[in-house]
Residue frames as a rotation matrix with the C-alpha (Angstrom) as fourth column:
MET 1
-0.379 -0.520 -0.766 -15.74
0.783 0.262 -0.565 -46.12
0.494 -0.813 0.308 -42.58
LEU 2
-0.934 0.027 0.356 -17.03
-0.118 -0.964 -0.237 -42.71
0.337 -0.263 0.904 -42.01
ARG 3
-0.120 0.984 -0.131 -20.49
-0.521 0.050 0.852 -43.96
0.845 0.170 0.507 -42.02
VAL 4
0.146 0.017 -0.989 -19.72
0.584 0.806 0.100 -46.45
0.799 -0.592 0.107 -39.35
ILE 5
-0.784 -0.509 -0.354 -18.14
0.594 -0.452 -0.665 -43.73
0.178 -0.733 0.657 -37.06
LEU 6
-0.747 0.563 0.354 -21.14
-0.456 -0.821 0.343 -41.53
0.484 0.094 0.870 -37.67
GLU 7
0.221 0.856 -0.468 -23.55
-0.201 0.509 0.837 -44.27
0.954 -0.091 0.284 -36.71
LEU 8
-0.158 -0.334 -0.929 -21.59
0.840 0.449 -0.304 -45.08
0.519 -0.829 0.210 -33.43
PHE 9
-0.978 -0.162 0.131 -21.59
0.096 -0.909 -0.407 -41.29
0.184 -0.385 0.904 -32.62
ARG 10
-0.331 0.940 0.079 -25.39
-0.553 -0.261 0.792 -41.37
0.765 0.219 0.606 -33.29
ILE 11
0.167 0.381 -0.910 -25.82
0.348 0.840 0.415 -44.45
0.922 -0.386 0.008 -31.00
ILE 12
-0.559 -0.541 -0.628 -23.90
0.786 -0.104 -0.610 -42.93
0.265 -0.834 0.484 -28.14
THR 13
-0.931 0.284 0.231 -25.99
-0.316 -0.942 -0.114 -39.66
0.186 -0.179 0.966 -28.47
ILE 14
-0.076 0.936 -0.343 -29.19
-0.321 0.302 0.898 -41.70
0.944 0.178 0.278 -28.41
ILE 15
-0.026 -0.176 -0.984 -28.06
0.751 0.646 -0.136 -43.45
0.659 -0.743 0.116 -25.33
LEU 16
-0.818 -0.393 -0.420 -27.20
0.575 -0.550 -0.606 -40.26
0.007 -0.737 0.676 -23.51
VAL 17
-0.861 0.492 0.132 -29.91
-0.468 -0.866 0.174 -37.90
0.200 0.088 0.976 -24.63
ILE 18
0.034 0.943 -0.331 -32.87
-0.436 0.312 0.844 -40.21
0.899 0.116 0.422 -24.79
GLY 19
-0.137 -0.158 -0.978 -31.60
0.629 0.749 -0.209 -42.06
0.765 -0.643 -0.003 -21.70
MET 20
-0.965 -0.188 -0.185 -31.36
0.264 -0.648 -0.714 -38.90
0.014 -0.738 0.675 -19.61
VAL 21
-0.559 0.822 0.110 -34.86
-0.689 -0.535 0.489 -37.87
0.461 0.198 0.865 -20.77
MET 22
0.167 0.612 -0.773 -36.27
-0.070 0.789 0.610 -41.23
0.984 -0.048 0.174 -19.91
GLY 23
-0.444 -0.397 -0.803 -34.49
0.754 0.318 -0.575 -41.21
0.484 -0.861 0.158 -16.48
PHE 24
-0.969 0.200 0.146 -35.92
-0.242 -0.887 -0.394 -37.72
0.051 -0.417 0.907 -15.73
ILE 25
-0.183 0.976 -0.121 -39.46
-0.694 -0.042 0.719 -38.77
0.696 0.216 0.685 -16.69
ILE 26
0.132 0.226 -0.965 -39.16
0.352 0.900 0.258 -41.96
0.927 -0.373 0.039 -14.51
ASN 27
-0.751 -0.461 -0.472 -37.66
0.621 -0.252 -0.742 -40.07
0.223 -0.851 0.475 -11.60
SER 28
-0.786 0.540 0.299 -40.47
-0.561 -0.828 0.021 -37.48
0.259 -0.152 0.954 -11.93
ILE 29
0.070 0.844 -0.532 -43.04
-0.323 0.523 0.788 -40.26
0.944 0.117 0.309 -11.80
TYR 30
-0.131 -0.222 -0.966 -41.46
0.777 0.583 -0.239 -41.65
0.616 -0.782 0.095 -8.70
ALA 31
-0.979 -0.202 -0.031 -41.37
0.176 -0.756 -0.630 -38.09
0.103 -0.622 0.776 -7.15
ILE 32
-0.371 0.887 0.274 -45.19
-0.618 -0.456 0.640 -37.74
0.693 0.068 0.718 -7.63
PHE 33
0.539 0.451 -0.712 -45.58
0.191 0.758 0.624 -40.84
0.820 -0.472 0.322 -5.41
GLY 34
0.762 -0.328 0.558 -43.05
-0.642 -0.497 0.584 -39.38
0.086 -0.803 -0.590 -2.90
ILE 35
0.811 -0.536 0.236 -40.35
0.443 0.825 0.351 -41.95
-0.382 -0.180 0.906 -3.87
ASN 36
0.638 -0.702 -0.316 -36.73
-0.767 -0.615 -0.182 -40.92
-0.066 0.359 -0.931 -4.23
VAL 37
0.881 -0.360 0.307 -34.35
0.345 0.933 0.104 -43.42
-0.324 0.014 0.946 -5.81
GLU 38
0.709 -0.664 0.237 -31.63
-0.147 -0.468 -0.871 -41.06
0.690 0.583 -0.430 -6.76
ASN 39
-0.084 -0.920 0.384 -28.25
-0.792 -0.172 -0.586 -42.02
0.605 -0.353 -0.714 -5.30
THR 40
0.077 0.194 0.978 -29.39
-0.786 0.615 -0.060 -45.33
-0.613 -0.765 0.199 -4.22
ARG 41
-0.789 -0.349 0.506 -29.28
-0.013 0.833 0.554 -48.92
-0.614 0.430 -0.661 -5.50
GLY 42
0.167 0.955 0.247 -32.80
0.543 0.120 -0.831 -48.35
-0.823 0.273 -0.498 -6.81
GLY 43
0.510 -0.097 -0.854 -31.31
-0.526 -0.821 -0.221 -45.58
-0.680 0.562 -0.470 -9.09
TRP 44
-0.603 -0.792 -0.090 -28.93
-0.606 0.382 0.697 -48.14
-0.518 0.475 -0.711 -10.57
ILE 45
-0.550 0.499 0.670 -31.87
0.513 0.835 -0.200 -50.57
-0.659 0.234 -0.715 -11.23
VAL 46
0.542 0.778 -0.317 -33.67
0.174 -0.474 -0.863 -47.79
-0.822 0.413 -0.392 -12.95
ALA 47
0.060 -0.658 -0.751 -30.62
-0.820 -0.462 0.339 -47.03
-0.570 0.595 -0.567 -15.11
MET 48
-0.866 -0.414 0.282 -30.32
-0.254 0.848 0.464 -50.72
-0.431 0.330 -0.840 -15.97
GLY 49
-0.130 0.909 0.397 -34.04
0.557 0.398 -0.728 -50.82
-0.820 0.127 -0.558 -16.70
ILE 50
0.487 0.322 -0.812 -33.79
-0.338 -0.787 -0.515 -48.05
-0.805 0.526 -0.275 -19.21
PHE 51
-0.450 -0.820 -0.352 -31.08
-0.635 0.017 0.772 -49.74
-0.628 0.572 -0.529 -21.31
PRO 52
-0.686 0.284 0.669 -33.37
0.505 0.849 0.157 -52.56
-0.524 0.446 -0.726 -22.64
LEU 53
0.468 0.861 -0.198 -35.96
0.463 -0.430 -0.775 -49.96
-0.753 0.271 -0.600 -23.62
LEU 54
0.205 -0.465 -0.861 -33.19
-0.720 -0.668 0.189 -48.01
-0.663 0.581 -0.472 -25.70
TYR 55
-0.723 -0.572 0.387 -32.05
-0.221 0.723 0.655 -51.30
-0.654 0.388 -0.649 -27.13
VAL 56
-0.268 0.747 0.608 -35.55
0.775 0.542 -0.325 -52.35
-0.573 0.384 -0.724 -28.35
LEU 57
0.654 0.418 -0.631 -36.20
-0.017 -0.825 -0.565 -48.61
-0.756 0.380 -0.532 -29.57
TYR 58
-0.148 -0.792 -0.593 -32.85
-0.744 -0.306 0.594 -48.72
-0.651 0.529 -0.544 -31.58
LYS 59
-0.827 -0.395 0.400 -33.17
-0.099 0.803 0.587 -52.24
-0.553 0.446 -0.704 -33.00
ASN 60
-0.266 0.814 0.516 -36.78
0.837 0.461 -0.295 -51.99
-0.478 0.353 -0.804 -34.02
ARG 61
0.792 0.609 -0.053 -37.07
0.519 -0.715 -0.468 -48.36
-0.323 0.343 -0.882 -35.14
LEU 62
0.743 -0.424 -0.518 -33.99
-0.286 -0.901 0.327 -46.20
-0.606 -0.095 -0.790 -35.05
GLN 63
-0.199 -0.927 0.318 -31.43
0.067 0.311 0.948 -48.38
-0.978 0.210 0.000 -36.89
PHE 64
0.051 0.318 0.947 -33.45
0.956 0.260 -0.139 -48.15
-0.290 0.912 -0.291 -40.18
SER 65
0.951 0.291 0.106 -33.16
0.309 -0.921 -0.239 -44.22
0.028 0.260 -0.965 -40.11
GLY 66
0.484 -0.808 -0.335 -29.33
0.070 -0.346 0.936 -43.89
-0.872 -0.477 -0.111 -39.65
VAL 67
0.442 -0.403 -0.801 -26.57
-0.834 -0.512 -0.203 -43.14
-0.329 0.758 -0.563 -42.02
TYR 68
-0.686 -0.721 0.099 -25.30
-0.651 0.668 0.360 -46.71
-0.325 0.183 -0.928 -41.99
LYS 69
0.468 0.849 -0.247 -27.23
-0.858 0.369 -0.356 -48.91
-0.211 0.378 0.901 -44.32
ASN 70
-0.796 -0.591 0.130 -26.47
-0.583 0.806 0.101 -52.77
-0.165 0.004 -0.986 -44.19
GLY 71
-0.127 0.758 -0.639 -28.64
-0.634 0.434 0.641 -55.54
0.763 0.487 0.426 -45.65
GLY 72
-0.525 -0.112 -0.844 -28.26
0.382 0.855 -0.351 -57.43
0.761 -0.506 -0.406 -42.35
GLN 73
-0.937 0.188 0.294 -30.29
-0.346 -0.611 -0.712 -55.05
0.046 -0.769 0.637 -40.37
VAL 74
-0.305 0.839 -0.450 -33.38
0.294 0.532 0.794 -56.89
0.906 0.110 -0.410 -39.01
LYS 75
0.114 0.558 0.822 -35.87
-0.760 -0.484 0.434 -56.13
0.640 -0.674 0.368 -36.26
LEU 76
-0.862 -0.289 0.417 -35.76
-0.498 0.638 -0.587 -58.03
-0.097 -0.714 -0.694 -33.04
SER 77
-0.650 0.647 -0.399 -38.22
0.260 0.683 0.682 -60.84
0.714 0.340 -0.612 -32.93
SER 78
0.126 0.846 0.518 -41.54
-0.373 -0.444 0.815 -60.33
0.919 -0.296 0.259 -31.17
ARG 79
0.729 0.103 -0.677 -40.55
0.471 0.641 0.605 -62.77
0.496 -0.760 0.419 -28.39
ALA 80
-0.256 -0.947 -0.194 -37.17
0.920 -0.178 -0.348 -61.01
0.295 -0.268 0.917 -27.79
THR 81
-0.545 0.162 0.823 -39.01
-0.108 -0.987 0.123 -57.65
0.831 -0.022 0.555 -27.69
THR 82
0.539 0.825 0.170 -41.58
-0.267 -0.024 0.963 -58.86
0.799 -0.565 0.207 -25.33
ILE 83
0.499 -0.449 -0.742 -38.86
0.808 0.551 0.210 -60.41
0.314 -0.704 0.637 -22.93
LEU 84
-0.545 -0.804 0.237 -36.77
0.737 -0.595 -0.320 -57.25
0.399 0.000 0.917 -23.02
LEU 85
-0.363 0.514 0.777 -39.68
-0.271 -0.856 0.440 -54.95
0.892 -0.051 0.450 -22.45
CYS 86
0.712 0.641 -0.288 -41.06
0.008 0.402 0.916 -57.09
0.703 -0.654 0.281 -19.57
SER 87
0.217 -0.641 -0.736 -37.75
0.945 0.327 -0.005 -57.28
0.244 -0.695 0.676 -17.89
SER 88
-0.711 -0.367 0.600 -37.37
0.314 -0.929 -0.196 -53.48
0.629 0.049 0.776 -18.23
VAL 89
0.091 0.878 0.471 -40.84
-0.407 -0.399 0.822 -52.84
0.909 -0.266 0.321 -16.70
LEU 90
0.696 0.119 -0.708 -40.06
0.502 0.624 0.599 -55.35
0.513 -0.772 0.375 -13.92
MET 91
-0.338 -0.913 -0.231 -36.74
0.878 -0.217 -0.426 -53.52
0.339 -0.346 0.875 -13.17
LEU 92
-0.666 0.069 0.743 -38.58
-0.068 -0.997 0.032 -50.13
0.743 -0.029 0.669 -13.11
THR 93
0.441 0.854 0.276 -41.32
-0.314 -0.141 0.939 -51.38
0.841 -0.501 0.206 -10.77
VAL 94
0.706 -0.163 -0.689 -39.01
0.637 0.571 0.518 -53.11
0.309 -0.805 0.507 -8.23
ALA 95
-0.186 -0.886 0.426 -36.52
0.484 -0.460 -0.745 -50.17
0.855 0.068 0.513 -8.18
PRO 96
0.154 0.259 0.954 -38.30
-0.530 -0.793 0.300 -48.35
0.834 -0.552 0.015 -5.34
LEU 97
0.959 0.231 -0.164 -37.87
-0.018 0.629 0.777 -51.31
0.283 -0.742 0.607 -3.10
PHE 98
0.335 -0.909 -0.250 -34.05
0.911 0.379 -0.160 -50.96
0.240 -0.174 0.955 -3.13
ARG 99
0.315 -0.266 0.911 -33.76
0.025 -0.957 -0.288 -47.45
0.949 0.113 -0.295 -1.93
């Protein structure tokens, strides 16, 4: 039970820390081009575009290095990975249109 709680804490930490870093990087890239999506609908789309990236990162890499080991841990299929990454990139590219 303790391992499950530690893994949940790890997932929340991954979402917060890596998500904030990714958001900062994406907003910095937008700022280079003179685009500001903070405090707009585009900012929400950027946030929703980061979640599939984090999910793919966790399911394909990070779940195998955690404290909770389960025999049912499998990677995402290549098709699911491609769909999630493409939808994420699409959200990140259309976000400036909604500012």
